[in-house]
C-alpha positions in Angstrom: 0.1 -0.3 -0.2 1.4 3.7 -0.7 1.4 6.4 1.8 -1.4 8.4 -0.1 -5.1 8.1 0.5 -7.2 6.0 -2.3 -11.0 5.7 -2.8 -12.3 2.1 -3.0 -15.5 0.7 -4.3 -16.7 -1.7 -1.6 -18.2 -4.9 -3.8 -19.9 -6.7 -2.1 -20.6 -3.6 0.2 -19.7 -4.0 4.0 -22.6 -5.8 6.3 -24.6 -3.5 8.1 -23.8 -0.9 5.6 -25.0 -1.8 2.3 -26.1 1.5 1.3 -22.5 2.8 1.3 -20.2 1.8 -2.0 -17.5 4.2 -1.9 -14.5 4.2 1.3 -11.2 6.2 1.8 -8.9 4.0 2.8 -6.0 6.1 4.8 -3.0 5.3 5.6 -1.9 6.1 9.3 1.2 8.3 9.1 4.7 6.7 10.1 2.9 3.5 11.3 2.5 0.7 8.7 0.7 -1.4 10.6 -2.7 0.8 10.5 -5.3 2.4 8.3 -8.2 4.4 8.0 -11.4 3.5 6.0 -13.9 6.3 6.0 -17.2 6.9 4.4 -18.0 10.7 3.3 -20.3 11.6 5.9 -20.7 8.1 7.2 -18.7 5.1 9.5 -14.8 4.9 10.0 -13.1 2.0 10.8 -9.4 1.0 12.0 -7.8 -1.0 10.2 -4.9 -3.3 11.1 -2.3 -5.2 8.8 -2.9 -8.4 10.5 0.6 -9.8 9.6 2.2 -7.3 12.4 0.1 -8.9 15.1 -1.3 -12.7 14.1 1.5 -14.8 13.1 0.9 -17.2 10.6 -3.1 -15.6 9.9 -2.2 -14.7 6.3 -1.7 -18.3 5.6 -4.6 -19.7 7.4 -6.6 -17.0 5.5 -5.9 -18.3 2.3 -6.9 -21.5 3.0 -10.4 -20.1 3.4 -10.3 -17.6 0.0 -12.3 -19.0 -2.9 -10.0 -20.6 -5.7 -9.8 -18.0 -8.0 -8.0 -15.5 -5.0 -4.4 -14.5 -5.9 -2.8 -12.8 -3.6 -0.8 -10.6 -5.9 -1.7 -6.9 -5.5 -4.1 -7.6 -2.7 -3.9 -6.7 0.7 -5.7 -8.0 3.8 -6.9 -6.0 6.4 -8.5 -6.9 10.1 -11.4 -4.4 11.3 -10.3 -3.1 15.3 -12.6 -2.7 17.7 -11.3 0.5 19.9 -11.4 0.0 23.4 -11.1 2.6 26.3 -8.0 0.9 26.8 -5.5 0.6 24.2 -4.5 -3.1 25.4 -8.4 -4.2 25.5 -8.4 -3.7 21.3 -9.5 -6.7 19.5 -9.4 -7.2 15.5 -12.4 -9.3 14.0 -10.2 -12.3 12.3 -13.5 -13.9 11.0 -13.9 -11.2 8.4 -10.8 -9.9 6.8 -11.3 -6.5 4.5 -9.8 -7.9 0.8 -8.3 -4.8 -0.9 -7.1 -4.5 -4.5 -5.3 -1.2 -4.9 -5.0 -1.6 -8.4 -8.5 -1.7 -9.3 -9.4 0.2 -6.2 -12.2 -2.2 -5.1 -12.7 -3.9 -1.7 -14.6 -6.4 0.1 -15.2 -8.2 3.2 -14.9 -11.8 3.0 -16.4 -14.1 5.8 -14.1 -17.0 6.6 -17.1 -19.4 7.2 -16.2 -22.9 9.2 -13.1 -20.9 11.0 -12.3 -21.3 14.3 -11.6 -17.6 13.9 -13.9 -14.8 15.9 -14.8 -11.1 15.4 -13.1 -10.3 18.8 -9.0 -11.4 19.3 -6.8 -9.0 21.3 -4.9 -7.4 19.3 -1.9 -7.6 22.0 -1.5 -11.3 23.5 -2.1 -11.3 27.3 2.0 -10.8 27.9 1.9 -7.8 26.2 -1.5 -6.3 27.2 -0.1 -5.6 30.6 2.4 -3.5 29.2 0.3 -1.0 27.2 -1.4 1.9 27.5 
């Protein structure tokens, strides 16, 4: 991903936000782990690159993706649930967001029949005590 914001067409739209199909993906300056996904006059989501927090997640995700999925040019993000305390932030590993920056399209893919949930702590217990 570049350091510049890009406008993405959601196809299919995010569940619960079906009326919103255009979002802007903006990297967090000087932090390659995070980006913001924002709709004009709509919701905004903090995204994380899962490879920085969940070892082996990308390899596991590939086993659940459609056979026509290729990782070339596709970035994988997870939606973060913010919390009052940084150490309590969680990531939705059940439904990663796949972003194709070349075509400027994105979509959330639900990993049916996986062991993932919508609430995995971003920081493991041993690091959670040291955060915030």
